[in-house]
C-alpha positions in Angstrom: 85.5 6.4 -258.8 86.8 5.8 -262.3 85.4 8.4 -264.7 84.5 7.7 -268.3 87.1 9.1 -270.7 84.5 11.4 -272.1 83.9 13.0 -268.7 87.9 13.2 -268.1 88.2 15.2 -271.3 85.3 17.5 -270.4 86.9 18.0 -266.8 90.4 19.0 -268.3 88.9 21.1 -271.0 86.7 23.1 -268.6 89.3 23.1 -265.9 91.8 24.7 -268.3 89.2 27.5 -269.0 88.5 28.1 -265.4 92.1 28.4 -264.6 92.6 31.2 -267.5 89.5 33.0 -265.8 91.2 32.9 -262.6 94.4 34.4 -263.9 92.3 37.2 -265.4 90.7 37.8 -262.2 94.1 38.3 -260.3 95.2 40.6 -263.1 92.2 42.9 -262.3 92.5 42.8 -258.7 95.3 45.3 -258.3 93.7 47.9 -260.5 90.3 47.4 -258.8 91.6 47.7 -255.4 93.9 50.5 -256.2 91.0 52.6 -257.7 89.0 51.9 -254.4 92.0 53.2 -252.4 92.3 56.2 -254.6 88.7 57.0 -254.1 88.8 56.4 -250.3 87.7 59.2 -248.0 90.0 58.4 -245.1 93.3 57.1 -244.6 92.1 53.9 -242.7 89.8 53.1 -245.6 92.7 53.7 -248.0 95.0 51.4 -246.0 92.3 48.7 -245.9 92.3 48.3 -249.7 96.0 48.5 -250.0 96.5 45.7 -247.4 93.9 43.7 -249.1 95.6 44.1 -252.4 98.9 43.0 -251.0 97.4 40.0 -249.1 95.7 38.7 -252.3 98.9 39.2 -254.2 100.8 37.2 -252.0 98.4 34.2 -251.7 96.9 34.3 -255.3 98.9 31.1 -256.3 97.6 29.3 -253.1 94.1 30.3 -253.8 94.2 29.2 -257.6 95.8 25.8 -256.5 93.2 25.1 -253.9 90.3 26.1 -256.2 91.6 23.8 -258.9 92.2 21.1 -256.4 88.5 21.3 -255.1 87.3 21.5 -258.7 89.0 18.2 -259.6 87.7 16.6 -256.3 84.2 17.5 -257.2 84.4 15.3 -260.3 84.5 12.2 -258.1 80.9 13.4 -257.0 81.4 12.7 -253.4 78.6 13.4 -250.9 77.1 16.9 -251.4 77.7 19.4 -248.6 75.3 22.1 -248.6 76.9 25.6 -248.3 76.1 26.9 -244.9 77.8 29.5 -242.5 81.5 29.4 -242.7 83.2 28.7 -239.4 84.5 31.8 -237.6 86.9 32.1 -234.7 85.1 32.3 -231.4 85.5 35.7 -229.9 83.4 36.4 -226.7 84.1 40.0 -226.8 83.2 40.5 -230.4 80.6 37.6 -231.0 78.0 39.8 -232.4 80.3 41.6 -234.9 81.7 38.0 -236.1 78.2 36.8 -236.5 77.1 39.9 -238.7 80.3 39.7 -240.9 79.6 36.0 -241.6 75.9 36.7 -242.1 76.6 39.5 -244.6 79.2 37.0 -246.3 76.7 34.3 -246.6 74.1 36.7 -248.0 76.6 37.8 -250.8 77.4 34.0 -251.3 73.8 33.0 -251.8 73.1 36.1 -254.1 75.9 35.1 -256.4 74.6 31.7 -256.7 70.9 32.8 -257.3 71.9 35.5 -259.8 73.7 33.0 -261.9 71.3 30.3 -261.8 68.6 32.7 -262.9 70.8 33.3 -266.1 71.8 29.9 -267.0 69.2 27.7 -265.3 68.3 25.8 -268.6 72.0 25.2 -269.5 72.8 24.0 -266.0 69.9 21.6 -266.0 70.9 20.1 -269.3 74.3 19.7 -268.3 73.4 18.1 -265.1 71.0 15.7 -267.0 73.8 14.6 -269.4 76.3 14.2 -266.6 73.8 12.0 -264.8 73.2 9.8 -268.0 77.0 9.2 -268.0 77.3 8.0 -264.4 75.5 5.0 -263.2 76.8 4.7 -259.8 76.1 8.1 -258.5 73.3 10.7 -258.9 74.4 14.0 -260.4 72.2 17.0 -259.1 72.6 20.7 -259.6 74.1 20.7 -256.0 77.0 18.4 -256.9 77.5 19.6 -260.6 81.3 20.5 -260.6 80.4 23.3 -263.1 77.4 24.6 -261.4 77.5 27.9 -259.5 77.0 26.4 -256.2 80.1 24.3 -256.4 82.2 26.9 -258.0 81.2 29.5 -255.4 81.7 27.2 -252.5 85.2 26.1 -253.7 86.3 29.8 -254.3 85.1 31.0 -250.8 86.8 27.8 -249.1 90.0 28.7 -251.1 89.9 32.1 -249.8 89.5 31.2 -246.3 93.2 31.8 -245.5 93.0 35.4 -246.6 93.3 38.0 -243.8 90.6 40.6 -245.1 88.0 42.7 -243.7 84.5 42.0 -244.6 84.2 44.9 -247.0 87.4 43.9 -248.9 86.3 40.4 -248.9 82.9 41.2 -250.5 84.9 43.3 -253.1 87.0 40.3 -254.0 83.9 38.1 -254.1 82.2 40.6 -256.4 85.3 40.6 -258.7 85.2 36.8 -258.8 81.4 36.8 -259.9 82.3 39.5 -262.5 85.3 37.8 -264.1 84.8 34.0 -263.4 81.3 33.1 -262.5 79.7 35.3 -264.9 81.9 34.1 -267.8 81.2 30.6 -267.0 78.1 30.6 -268.9 80.0 30.0 -272.0 81.7 27.0 -270.3 78.4 25.6 -269.5 77.2 26.2 -273.2 80.4 24.6 -274.6 80.0 21.7 -272.2 76.5 20.9 -273.4 77.5 21.3 -277.0 80.7 18.9 -276.6 78.6 16.3 -274.9 75.8 16.5 -277.5 78.4 16.1 -280.3 79.7 13.0 -278.7 76.4 11.5 -278.6 75.3 12.2 -275.0 71.5 13.0 -275.3 72.1 15.1 -278.5 68.4 15.7 -279.0 67.9 17.1 -275.4 65.6 20.3 -276.2 66.1 23.7 -274.8 62.3 23.7 -274.4 62.1 20.4 -272.3 62.4 20.4 -268.7 63.0 16.9 -267.2 63.6 18.1 -263.6 62.0 21.3 -262.6 64.2 23.2 -260.1 65.0 26.8 -259.1 61.4 27.9 -259.3 60.1 30.2 -256.6 56.3 30.2 -256.2 55.0 32.5 -253.5 51.4 31.8 -252.2 49.0 34.0 -250.4 50.6 33.8 -247.0 54.1 34.8 -248.5 56.0 31.7 -247.9 58.3 30.4 -250.6 58.3 26.9 -252.1 61.5 25.0 -251.7 63.7 25.6 -254.7 64.6 21.8 -254.9 61.2 20.4 -254.8 60.1 20.5 -258.5 57.3 23.1 -258.0 55.0 23.4 -261.1 55.1 26.2 -263.6 54.3 27.1 -267.0 50.5 27.3 -266.8 48.6 28.7 -269.9 46.2 31.5 -269.6 43.1 30.6 -267.9 44.9 28.0 -265.8 46.0 28.3 -262.2 47.6 31.6 -261.1 50.1 30.3 -258.5 50.1 33.7 -256.8 46.7 32.9 -255.3 45.9 30.1 -252.8 43.7 27.5 -254.8 41.3 27.5 -251.6 40.4 31.0 -252.6 39.0 29.8 -255.9 37.1 27.2 -254.1 35.7 29.7 -251.4 34.5 31.9 -254.3 32.8 29.1 -256.1 31.0 27.8 -252.7 29.9 31.3 -251.9 28.4 31.7 -255.4 26.7 28.3 -254.7 25.4 29.4 -251.3 24.3 32.7 -252.7 21.9 31.0 -255.2 20.5 28.5 -252.7 17.1 29.2 -251.2 16.4 29.6 -247.5 18.7 30.1 -244.6 21.0 27.7 -243.1 20.2 26.1 -239.9 22.6 26.9 -237.1 24.1 23.7 -236.1 27.5 23.0 -233.9 30.4 22.5 -236.2 32.2 19.2 -236.2 35.7 19.7 -234.9 38.7 18.7 -237.0 39.8 16.0 -234.5 36.4 14.3 -235.0 36.7 14.5 -238.7 40.3 12.9 -238.7 39.1 10.2 -236.3 36.2 9.4 -238.7 38.5 9.4 -241.8 41.1 7.3 -239.9 38.7 4.6 -239.2 37.5 4.6 -242.9 41.0 4.5 -243.9 42.1 1.6 -241.9 39.0 -0.5 -242.7 39.4 0.3 -246.4 35.7 0.4 -246.7 33.4 3.2 -247.5 29.6 2.9 -248.2 28.8 1.9 -251.6 26.4 4.9 -251.8 29.6 7.2 -251.3 31.6 5.7 -254.2 31.2 6.5 -257.8 32.0 4.1 -260.8 35.7 4.8 -260.8 36.1 4.6 -257.0 35.9 8.4 -256.2 34.6 9.1 -252.7 31.9 11.5 -252.0 33.5 13.1 -248.7 30.6 15.5 -248.0 28.1 12.7 -248.4 30.0 10.8 -245.9 30.2 13.4 -243.3 26.5 14.5 -243.7 25.5 10.7 -243.0 27.9 10.5 -240.1 26.3 13.4 -238.2 22.7 12.3 -238.6 20.8 11.5 -235.6 18.8 8.2 -235.1 15.7 10.2 -236.4 17.7 11.0 -239.4 18.2 14.8 -238.6 21.6 16.5 -238.9 23.2 17.0 -235.4 26.3 19.1 -236.5 27.7 20.5 -239.7 31.1 20.5 -241.2 33.0 23.7 -241.1 33.1 26.0 -244.2 36.9 25.7 -244.5 36.9 21.9 -244.1 34.0 21.7 -246.6 36.3 23.7 -249.2 39.1 21.3 -248.5 37.1 18.2 -249.1 35.4 19.6 -252.1 38.9 20.7 -253.7 40.4 17.1 -252.9 37.3 15.5 -254.4 37.6 17.4 -257.6 41.4 16.8 -257.8 40.9 13.1 -257.5 38.1 13.2 -260.0 40.6 14.5 -262.5 43.1 11.9 -261.5 40.8 8.9 -261.8 39.4 10.1 -265.0 42.9 10.5 -266.3 43.4 8.1 -269.3 47.1 8.7 -269.3 47.3 6.4 -266.4 46.7 2.7 -266.8 43.5 1.4 -265.1 45.5 -0.9 -262.7 47.6 2.3 -261.5 44.4 4.5 -261.1 43.0 1.8 -258.9 46.1 1.9 -256.6 46.3 5.8 -256.4 42.5 5.8 -255.7 43.2 4.2 -252.3 45.2 7.5 -251.4 42.0 9.7 -251.3 41.5 9.5 -247.6 45.3 9.9 -246.6 45.6 13.0 -249.0 42.4 14.5 -247.6 43.8 14.1 -244.0 47.1 15.8 -245.3 45.0 18.7 -246.7 43.2 19.2 -243.5 46.3 19.0 -241.3 48.4 21.3 -243.5 46.9 24.4 -245.0 49.9 24.9 -247.3 49.3 21.5 -249.2 47.6 23.0 -252.2 50.0 25.8 -252.9 53.4 24.3 -251.8 54.8 22.6 -254.8 57.3 20.9 -252.8 55.0 19.2 -250.4 56.1 15.6 -249.9 52.4 14.2 -250.3 52.3 16.0 -253.6 55.6 14.9 -254.8 54.9 11.4 -254.0 51.6 11.5 -256.2 53.8 13.0 -259.0 56.6 10.6 -258.7 54.1 7.6 -258.8 52.3 8.9 -261.8 55.5 9.9 -263.7 56.9 6.5 -263.0 53.9 4.8 -264.2 53.6 6.7 -267.6 55.4 3.7 -269.6 54.1 0.8 -267.4 52.3 -1.9 -269.3 50.2 -4.5 -267.5 51.8 -8.0 -267.4 50.0 -11.2 -267.9 47.9 -12.7 -265.0 50.3 -14.5 -262.6 53.6 -12.8 -264.0 55.5 -11.0 -261.2 55.5 -7.1 -261.7 57.9 -5.5 -259.3 56.8 -1.9 -260.1 53.2 -2.5 -259.5 54.3 -4.4 -256.3 56.2 -1.4 -255.1 53.2 1.1 -255.7 51.0 -1.3 -253.6 53.4 -1.4 -250.9 53.8 2.5 -250.8 50.0 2.8 -250.5 49.5 0.2 -248.0 52.1 1.6 -245.8 50.3 5.0 -245.8 46.7 3.4 -245.4 47.9 1.3 -242.3 50.4 3.7 -240.7 49.5 7.2 -241.4 47.4 8.8 -238.5 48.4 12.4 -237.9 52.1 12.6 -238.5 52.6 13.9 -242.0 56.3 13.2 -241.9 55.6 9.6 -242.9 55.2 10.9 -246.4 58.8 12.1 -246.3 59.9 8.6 -245.5 57.8 7.0 -248.1 58.7 9.4 -250.7 62.5 9.0 -250.0 62.0 5.2 -250.3 60.1 5.3 -253.5 62.7 7.6 -255.1 65.5 5.4 -254.1 63.5 2.5 -255.9 62.8 4.6 -259.0 66.4 5.7 -259.3 67.6 2.1 -259.0 65.2 1.3 -261.9 66.1 4.3 -263.9 69.8 3.6 -263.9 69.3 0.3 -265.3 66.7 1.5 -267.9 69.1 4.4 -268.9 71.8 1.9 -269.6 69.4 -0.3 -271.7 68.3 2.8 -273.6 71.7 4.0 -274.3 72.7 0.6 -275.5 69.8 0.5 -277.8 70.5 4.1 -279.0 74.1 3.2 -279.7 73.1 0.1 -281.5 70.6 1.9 -283.8 73.2 4.8 -284.6 75.7 2.1 -285.5 73.2 0.3 -287.6 72.3 3.5 -289.5 76.0 4.3 -290.0 76.5 0.6 -291.2 73.4 0.8 -293.6 74.7 4.1 -295.1 78.1 2.7 -295.8 76.5 -0.4 -297.4 74.5 1.9 -299.6 77.6 3.8 -300.7 79.3 0.3 -301.5 76.4 -1.1 -303.1 76.0 1.8 -305.6 79.8 1.9 -306.3 79.8 -1.8 -307.2 76.6 -1.8 -309.3 77.9 1.2 -311.3 80.9 -1.0 -312.0 78.7 -4.2 -313.0 76.4 -2.3 -315.0 76.2 -4.3 -318.5 78.9 -6.8 -317.4 78.9 -10.5 -317.9 80.3 -11.8 -314.6 80.9 -15.3 -313.6 79.2 -16.4 -310.5 82.2 -17.1 -308.5 83.4 -13.4 -308.9 80.0 -12.2 -307.9 80.1 -14.2 -304.8 83.6 -13.0 -303.8 82.4 -9.4 -304.5 79.1 -9.7 -302.5 80.1 -11.9 -299.6 83.7 -10.8 -299.1 85.1 -7.6 -300.8 82.0 -5.4 -300.4 82.3 -6.1 -296.6 86.0 -4.9 -296.8 84.9 -1.9 -298.6 82.2 -1.3 -296.0 84.7 -1.4 -293.2 86.9 1.2 -295.1 83.8 3.5 -295.8 83.1 3.5 -292.1 86.6 3.9 -291.0 88.0 6.4 -293.5 85.5 7.7 -295.9 85.7 7.9 -299.7 88.6 10.1 -299.9 91.1 7.9 -298.2 93.9 6.2 -300.2 92.8 2.7 -298.9 89.2 3.1 -300.1 90.4 4.2 -303.5 92.9 1.1 -303.7 90.0 -1.2 -302.6 87.6 0.5 -305.3 90.5 -0.1 -307.9 90.6 -3.7 -307.0 87.0 -4.3 -307.6 87.2 -2.5 -310.8 90.2 -4.6 -312.1 88.6 -7.8 -311.0 85.4 -7.0 -312.7 87.1 -5.9 -316.0 89.5 -8.9 -316.1 86.8 -11.6 -315.8 84.2 -10.2 -318.3 84.9 -11.9 -321.7 82.8 -9.3 -323.5 84.9 -6.3 -322.1 87.2 -4.9 -324.8 87.7 -1.7 -323.2 91.3 -2.6 -322.2 94.2 -5.1 -322.6 93.9 -8.5 -320.8 95.8 -8.4 -317.5 99.4 -9.9 -317.7 100.6 -12.4 -315.4 102.3 -10.2 -312.7 99.1 -7.9 -312.8 97.0 -11.0 -312.1 99.2 -12.2 -309.2 99.3 -8.6 -307.8 95.3 -8.6 -307.7 95.2 -11.9 -306.1 97.6 -10.7 -303.4 95.5 -7.5 -302.9 92.4 -9.7 -302.7 93.9 -12.0 -300.1 94.9 -9.0 -297.8 91.3 -7.5 -297.9 89.4 -10.7 -297.7 91.5 -11.8 -294.6 90.5 -8.7 -292.7 86.7 -9.7 -293.2 87.2 -13.3 -292.2 85.9 -14.5 -295.7 86.3 -18.3 -296.0 89.3 -18.4 -293.6 89.8 -22.2 -294.5 88.9 -21.9 -298.2 90.5 -18.6 -299.2 93.5 -20.0 -300.9 91.3 -22.4 -302.9 88.9 -19.5 -304.0 91.8 -17.4 -305.1 93.1 -20.2 -307.3 89.6 -20.6 -308.7 89.5 -16.8 -309.3 93.0 -16.9 -311.0 91.7 -19.7 -313.3 88.6 -17.7 -314.2 90.8 -14.8 -315.2 93.0 -17.0 -317.3 90.0 -18.6 -319.1 88.5 -15.1 -319.5 91.7 -14.1 -321.3 91.5 -17.2 -323.5 87.9 -16.4 -324.6 89.1 -12.9 -325.5 91.9 -14.3 -327.7 89.5 -16.7 -329.5 87.2 -13.9 -330.3 90.1 -11.6 -331.5 91.2 -14.1 -334.2 87.7 -15.4 -335.4 86.9 -13.8 -338.8 83.7 -13.3 -340.5 82.3 -16.3 -342.4 83.1 -15.2 -345.8 86.8 -14.7 -344.9 87.2 -17.7 -342.6 90.5 -19.4 -342.9 91.9 -22.4 -341.3 94.6 -21.3 -338.9 96.1 -24.3 -337.5 99.2 -23.2 -335.7 100.9 -20.1 -334.6 104.7 -20.2 -334.5 106.4 -18.3 -331.7 109.6 -16.9 -333.2 112.7 -17.4 -331.3 110.8 -18.7 -328.2 111.8 -21.7 -326.0 109.2 -24.3 -325.3 106.5 -22.6 -323.2 105.2 -24.9 -320.4 103.4 -22.5 -318.4 99.7 -21.8 -319.7 99.6 -18.1 -318.6 103.0 -17.3 -320.3 102.0 -19.1 -323.3 98.9 -17.1 -323.5 100.8 -13.8 -323.1 103.1 -15.0 -326.0 100.1 -15.6 -328.1 99.0 -12.2 -327.4 102.2 -10.6 -328.4 102.1 -12.6 -331.7 98.5 -11.4 -332.4 99.4 -7.8 -331.8 102.4 -7.6 -334.1 102.1 -4.9 -336.9 102.1 -7.8 -339.4 99.3 -10.2 -339.0 99.8 -13.9 -339.8 99.6 -14.8 -343.5 96.1 -15.7 -344.5 95.8 -19.0 -346.3 92.6 -19.4 -348.4 90.9 -22.7 -348.6 91.4 -22.7 -352.6 95.1 -22.3 -352.4 97.4 -25.1 -351.8 98.5 -25.0 -348.3 102.3 -24.4 -347.6 104.2 -27.1 -345.8 103.8 -26.9 -342.2 107.1 -26.1 -340.0 108.1 -28.6 -337.7 107.9 -27.3 -334.2 107.7 -28.8 -330.8 104.2 -29.7 -329.4 104.5 -27.0 -326.8 105.1 -24.3 -329.3 101.7 -24.9 -330.9 98.3 -23.8 -329.8 95.1 -24.5 -331.8 93.6 -21.1 -331.2 90.3 -21.7 -332.8 89.9 -24.5 -330.4 90.7 -22.6 -327.1 87.5 -23.1 -324.8 87.1 -23.0 -321.0 87.8 -26.2 -319.2 84.1 -26.4 -318.2 81.2 -23.9 -318.6 81.2 -21.0 -316.1 77.8 -20.3 -314.4 76.6 -16.7 -314.9 74.8 -14.7 -312.3 72.9 -11.3 -312.6 75.5 -8.6 -312.5 74.0 -6.7 -309.5 74.7 -6.5 -305.7 72.4 -5.9 -303.0 73.7 -5.3 -299.6 70.7 -3.4 -298.0 67.1 -3.5 -298.9 65.1 -0.6 -299.9 62.9 0.7 -297.2 59.2 0.3 -297.8 58.0 0.9 -294.5 55.4 3.3 -295.1 52.0 1.9 -294.1 49.2 1.6 -296.8 46.6 3.6 -295.2 43.7 5.8 -296.4 44.9 8.7 -294.3 47.8 11.1 -295.6 50.0 13.1 -293.4 49.3 16.9 -293.5 51.5 19.9 -292.6 50.1 19.9 -289.0 51.0 16.3 -288.3 54.5 16.8 -289.8 55.0 19.7 -287.5 53.9 17.9 -284.6 56.5 15.1 -285.5 59.2 17.8 -286.0 58.4 19.0 -282.3 58.8 15.6 -280.8 61.6 15.4 -278.3 63.7 12.6 -276.9 61.8 11.1 -273.9 58.5 11.6 -275.2 56.1 8.8 -274.3 53.5 7.5 -276.8 50.9 4.9 -276.9 50.5 2.8 -280.2 47.3 1.2 -281.0 47.5 -1.8 -283.3 44.1 -3.1 -282.6 41.7 -3.6 -279.7 43.7 -6.1 -277.8 47.1 -4.7 -278.9 48.0 -1.5 -277.2 51.3 -0.7 -275.7 53.4 2.4 -274.5 56.9 3.2 -275.6 59.4 6.1 -275.4 61.3 8.0 -278.1 65.0 7.3 -277.4 66.6 8.3 -280.6 66.3 10.3 -283.9 68.7 8.9 -286.4 69.7 11.9 -288.6 71.3 10.0 -291.4 68.0 7.8 -291.9 65.3 9.9 -290.6 64.4 7.0 -288.3 62.6 7.5 -284.9 63.4 4.7 -282.5 61.0 3.8 -279.6 61.7 1.5 -276.7 59.5 0.1 -274.0 59.9 0.8 -270.2 62.7 -1.9 -270.1 64.8 0.0 -272.8 64.0 -2.7 -275.5 63.4 -1.5 -279.0 59.8 -2.0 -280.0 59.1 0.3 -282.8 60.8 2.4 -285.7 59.1 4.9 -287.6 60.0 7.2 -290.4 59.1 10.9 -290.1 56.2 10.4 -292.7 55.1 7.2 -291.1 55.0 8.7 -287.6 53.0 11.6 -289.0 50.5 9.3 -290.5 50.1 7.2 -287.2 49.6 10.4 -285.2 47.0 11.6 -287.5 45.1 8.3 -288.1 45.0 7.5 -284.2 47.3 4.6 -284.5 49.6 6.6 -282.1 48.9 9.0 -279.6 51.1 11.4 -277.5 51.2 10.9 -273.7 51.5 13.8 -271.3 54.3 13.0 -268.8 53.8 16.2 -266.8 53.4 16.3 -263.0 50.1 14.5 -262.3 48.9 16.5 -259.2 49.9 19.9 -260.8 48.0 19.1 -264.0 45.0 18.1 -261.9 45.2 21.4 -260.0 45.4 23.4 -263.0 42.3 21.7 -264.5 40.3 22.2 -261.3 41.2 25.9 -261.0 40.4 26.4 -264.5 37.1 24.7 -264.0 36.3 26.9 -260.8 37.2 30.0 -262.6 34.9 29.1 -265.4 32.0 28.2 -263.2 32.3 31.0 -260.7 30.2 34.2 -261.7 32.4 37.2 -262.1 31.6 40.2 -259.7 29.7 43.2 -261.4 
C-alpha cells in the first residue's frame, strides 16, 4: 500500500525517536541486571541475572532491528493479529511449568498495554482518528495503530522471542522496556497529534470530544465486564444512570413501590412460561400486526396490555399472569422505546423504521439478562449505529432513490423475518451494517476533506487579495489614472501580486519588486504627479519588460499582451508630454509665444521618446529660454530642420484617454450578518466557542425548509464556520456572530449525536429514580 507523504514523514520521525528510546533501554540493561545480581541471595539467582545480561548484550542489535522492521511493517496496516499466548516448545515432562510461565508472561504483557492505555487513552484515540482520516482503503483502529501500545508491546515481545531467558529475567526485561520505551512513548503520541494537526489533519479535534468510545470497563451487578472494544457508554451526569447497578434493579424498586400502593391482594394465577411469551411475540413479529388498542400514536407497543389480553379466557377472566421479572423487562423496554420514538433528534421516517424493532429487542432482553447493562451487546450497538448514522439524514423527494433508508429497512426486515431465538443474528446484521456505514463514511470523509481544503484555500486567497487590494489602493489614492492602466493593474498585475503574497509573503524580494513595478507604473502615467521626474526611455523599457514577465505568469491576455504593452508605453509617453506642456505654460499676465526650442548641437531627432528627453534637458538647463514679450519686436528665427523643432504649446495626446476611478476592488466586504431583532449575548457566543468539528446542527429557514448539516471546518483567518450536508457538500457558512444569533433566535439548533440507546437508558433510569419513593 502506498502511504501518503505526510504519513511517511510521521513514520520516519516517530521511528527515529523509538530507535533512540531502544538505545537508551539497552544502556540501562547492564546496570539494572548487575544491581539485581548484586542483591541476589543465592549464587544460582546471581548467575541467572548475569547470564541474562550477557544474552541481551549479544542479541540487542538483532532485537532492535526486528523491532524496527515490525514497526515499519505495521504502517502497511495489514490484517490485525490479536495478541495471544506466545507459542511454546512442547515438553511433555514439563508441560505445566511451560504453561504457567507463558501465562505469567501474557499477564505481564496485558498489564503493560492496559496501564499505558489508561494514561494516554485520549491521545491514542485522537491519533487513531487522524490516521483513519488519511487512509481511505483501510480502517485504522487502536489495535492496528503502529504507535499504539498494543502494537509496540507485541512487536517487542516478538523481537525478543529468540532470547534464551528464564521467566524472571524476561519479566524484568519487559519491565525495563515499559519504563524506558513504552512510558516515554506518550510524548511521541502527543507530538504525532500536534504534527498532524499542524498539517491540517483534523486540527480542531477537541480533547473533550470522543468519536469512538473505547477502553471503558463498566462492571454490572453480576461482576462481568463489558468488552473494551464495544463502545460502552460513560460520562453520565449526576442523577443519571449509575453503571454499577443493573437497570432492572431500578425497575424492580419502581414496580415494588407501585404494588405497595395498590389496594387488594393479587390473585394467585399460574405464571406464563417464557417460551410461551416468546412464541406469542414471534407470531406478532412475523405478522407485523399488533391490535390497534395496543399501539400509541407514535407506534409504541403496550406489551403488558398485549399479554393481559392474550391470557384472558372466553369469559374474559385472566387465566395466567406474567412473571415479575418478565414484567420488569417489558416495562423497561417500553420506557426505552418511548424515549426513542419521542426523540426529535431522529427524523420521523427513521423513527418509523426503528419502531419495528420493538418486539425483536424485547425478545433479546427476555433471552439475555445482560442486555441492559452490557454496553457492547450487539443489539444495543445496532440501535446506536443506526441512530448515529441517521443524524444527518434528510428525507429525499418522493420517488427519489435513497440508499441509506433502503439499507435501514433491509436491516429491520431481516431481523423481523429471521430472528427467532438465536441472538447471534444481531452480530451478523451489525457487522453487515458497519461495513455499509464504513464504505459510506470513507466516501463522505473524502468529500468533506475536499470541501475543507477548498475553504482553507479560499480563505488564504481572500486574505492575500485583501493585502494586495489595500497596497494598490494606497498607491492609487488621489491619482488620475487612465482606464487602460487601471485594467492592467486590476485584471493582471494584482493577480501576480496575489500569487507572490500566497507563495512568499510581504518580505520576499519578489513581492517588493512587484510592489515597486506597480508604484512606478502608477507614478509614470499620472499627468498630475509632480513628485518625481518623468521616466526615461530606458526606464520605461525596463518597466515594460518587468510587466511582461509578471503578466505572463498570470496568463493575462496571452494573445494580446504585446499590443497591451505597446498601448501602455504610448500612455506613458503621452503622460510625459502632458507634464512638459504644463511645465512651460506661464500665467496669463506673463504669457509669451514660444514657437520653437532649439536643441543645441543635436542631430535631427526622429524618435519621439528621444525627442521628448532632449526637450526635457533643454527645459531643465540653469538658464531658461529668453522670454520674448508681445510688445517687443521678435528676433529672427533661426533656420533649423523641421525635425529639430517642436511646438511645445501645442503638444497634446493623440486622442483623449478615458479616466476611471482610482480604486481597485478584489474582494467584496462581508456583510453576512443577518438583520434580525435578536442580538447575540455572552452565553450564545460561549456556546459557539465550544462548538467542535463534527457537531451536527439543524438549520430552520422556514416551515418547509429545514435541513441538517455538520460543522467540518473553522477557518481561523476569516472566523468562518463551514457546514456541509451528509454528502460532504457545503451548504452553509457562518461567522461567529452570525452563528451565535442563529442559535439564540432558533434559526439553528444543535443536535446530540450521542449513543441513542444509552441516552434513552440514562433518561429512563433518571425517571425511575425520581418516581421511586426513597426508603425512610
